C-alpha positions, 0 to 999 in steps of 0.5 A, spaced: 694 188 598 695 181 597 700 176 599 701 169 598 698 166 604 692 172 604 687 171 598 684 176 594 680 181 596 672 180 593 670 183 586 665 188 588 659 186 588 655 189 581 652 195 581 645 190 578 643 190 585 641 198 587 639 199 580 633 194 580 633 197 588 632 204 584 627 202 581 623 198 585 623 204 590 621 209 583 616 204 583 613 203 589 613 211 590 608 212 584 604 207 587 603 209 593 601 216 591 597 213 584 593 210 590 592 215 594 590 220 590 584 215 587 586 212 581 585 214 574 582 220 573 583 223 580 591 221 578 597 220 573 600 214 571 606 217 567 610 214 573 609 209 573 608 208 566 616 210 566 618 205 570 614 199 566 617 195 559 611 196 554 611 188 554 611 187 563 607 182 564 602 182 571 601 175 574 594 175 580 591 170 584 583 170 580 581 170 587 582 177 589 576 182 587 582 186 582 585 180 580 586 175 574 592 177 568 594 184 566 599 186 561 603 192 558 602 199 562 595 199 559 594 192 564 597 195 570 594 202 569 587 198 569 590 194 575 591 201 579 586 203 577 582 198 580 587 198 587 586 206 587 577 204 587 579 199 592 584 202 597 584 210 599 591 208 603 596 203 604 602 205 608 608 199 608 609 198 615 616 194 613 618 191 606 623 187 606 628 185 598 632 180 597 635 182 589 639 178 585 641 182 579 634 182 575 630 179 581 627 182 587 623 178 591 619 184 596 615 182 603 611 188 604 607 188 611 603 193 611 596 197 613 591 199 606 585 202 609 579 201 604 576 206 600 568 203 601 569 201 607 573 203 611 575 198 615 583 196 615 587 190 613 593 189 617 597 184 612 603 181 608 604 181 601 610 177 597 611 179 591 616 177 585 618 183 580 623 181 574 627 188 572 632 189 565 635 194 562 631 199 568 624 197 567 620 192 570 618 186 565 614 182 570 610 182 576 607 177 581 605 179 588 602 173 593 598 176 598 597 171 605 589 172 606 586 174 599 579 172 604 581 178 609 582 182 603 576 181 600 572 182 608 576 188 607 574 191 602 566 188 602 561 194 605 
């Protein structure tokens, strides 16, 4: 109830934030399962593809073994296949989300286990992700230490 001296209650927060969070949850779960299974030829990409816009773009540091830009679901599948070849586990210890409608910043703290060396990398990755109409349109991951990634993966 509003009186002359009481300000009105704030409007409920738009559901866009909840929708964005739901898409991200599906995407991260599908990504972890795909990588754990070993990627292309060993896992289905369908659950990941269901989260992606046909014109999705990923911009990633060229200093990474699997870096560079990727275009469309096919490009993201190529990236995920390379991740699956590189890492056998991606254990996220912490994920912090800052969501503003269709844009999200996700700070990931995780342990990544290299498939070839068995080395465990304790690292941070910040991702900027844009979602429109329930599909991911852009991904920009930023690794804390790309040299540590290379060291973990190099036999």
